[in-house]
C-alpha positions in Angstrom: 95.6 179.9 280.8 95.2 176.7 278.7 98.5 177.2 276.6 100.1 178.1 280.4 98.9 174.7 281.7 99.9 172.8 278.6 103.5 174.2 278.8 103.4 172.8 282.6 102.4 169.3 281.6 104.9 169.2 278.7 107.8 170.3 280.4 106.9 167.8 283.3 106.2 165.0 280.7 109.8 166.0 279.1 111.5 165.9 282.6 109.8 162.6 283.1 110.6 160.8 280.0 113.6 162.2 279.3 113.7 161.8 275.3 117.0 161.2 273.6 117.7 164.2 270.9 119.5 162.8 267.7 122.9 164.3 267.0 121.9 166.0 264.1 119.2 167.8 265.9 121.3 169.2 268.6 123.2 171.9 267.5 119.4 173.7 265.9 117.4 173.4 268.8 119.4 176.5 270.9 118.1 178.6 267.7 114.8 177.1 267.8 113.9 177.5 271.4 115.3 181.0 271.1 113.3 181.8 268.1 110.1 180.2 269.6 111.0 182.6 273.1 111.3 185.6 270.8 107.4 184.6 269.3 106.4 183.8 272.7 107.3 187.5 274.1 106.1 189.2 271.3 103.0 187.6 271.3 102.9 188.6 275.4 103.6 192.2 274.2 100.7 191.9 271.6 98.2 190.6 274.4 99.2 193.9 276.4 98.5 196.2 274.0 95.5 194.4 272.8 96.7 193.5 269.6 97.0 189.7 269.6 96.1 187.4 267.4 96.1 183.8 267.3 96.6 183.0 264.2 99.3 185.8 263.8 101.3 183.7 266.8 101.2 180.4 265.5 102.2 181.5 262.0 105.4 183.3 264.2 106.1 180.9 265.8 106.6 178.2 263.2 108.2 180.3 261.0 110.4 181.6 263.4 111.5 178.6 264.5 112.3 177.2 260.7 113.7 179.8 259.7 116.2 180.3 262.2 116.9 176.2 262.3 117.2 176.5 258.4 119.5 179.8 258.6 121.8 177.8 260.6 121.8 174.4 258.6 123.0 176.5 255.6 125.7 178.1 257.5 127.0 174.2 258.7 126.4 173.8 255.0 128.6 177.1 254.0 131.0 176.2 256.7 130.0 179.2 259.0 127.9 177.6 261.4 129.1 178.8 264.6 129.3 182.5 263.2 125.8 182.5 261.4 124.4 180.8 264.5 126.2 183.9 266.6 124.2 186.5 264.4 120.7 184.5 264.8 120.9 184.3 268.5 122.2 187.9 268.7 119.4 189.6 266.5 116.7 187.4 268.5 118.2 188.1 271.5 118.0 192.0 270.6 114.3 191.5 269.4 113.3 189.5 272.6 114.7 192.3 274.8 113.0 195.0 272.9 109.6 193.7 273.6 110.5 192.7 277.0 111.3 196.2 277.7 108.0 197.3 276.0 106.1 194.9 278.1 107.9 196.4 281.3 106.8 199.7 280.1 103.3 198.8 279.6 103.0 196.9 283.0 104.7 199.6 285.1 103.4 202.8 282.9 107.2 204.0 283.0 
């Protein structure tokens, strides 16, 4: 519950303050956001399966976002940033949908 409250407060403060994001980091934020969303949906699935670990969640959250941003950065350095970004987004989106369908099955028993 504390996490949800912190998320709501964070979104409200972000909308209120409207911070400027440096141009050099802007290409990596969508990828990092999707990676973070993957970790959150995976945590939701783990919680419903009664095997959630806050330590695993934090490690997964930080490593997923960092690794995704580093892959896109490496792709930019190699000149294939767009293609690698698309690949990373597809893989993460597939993981999100797999976890979301598992959550649906656990909640609806179907």
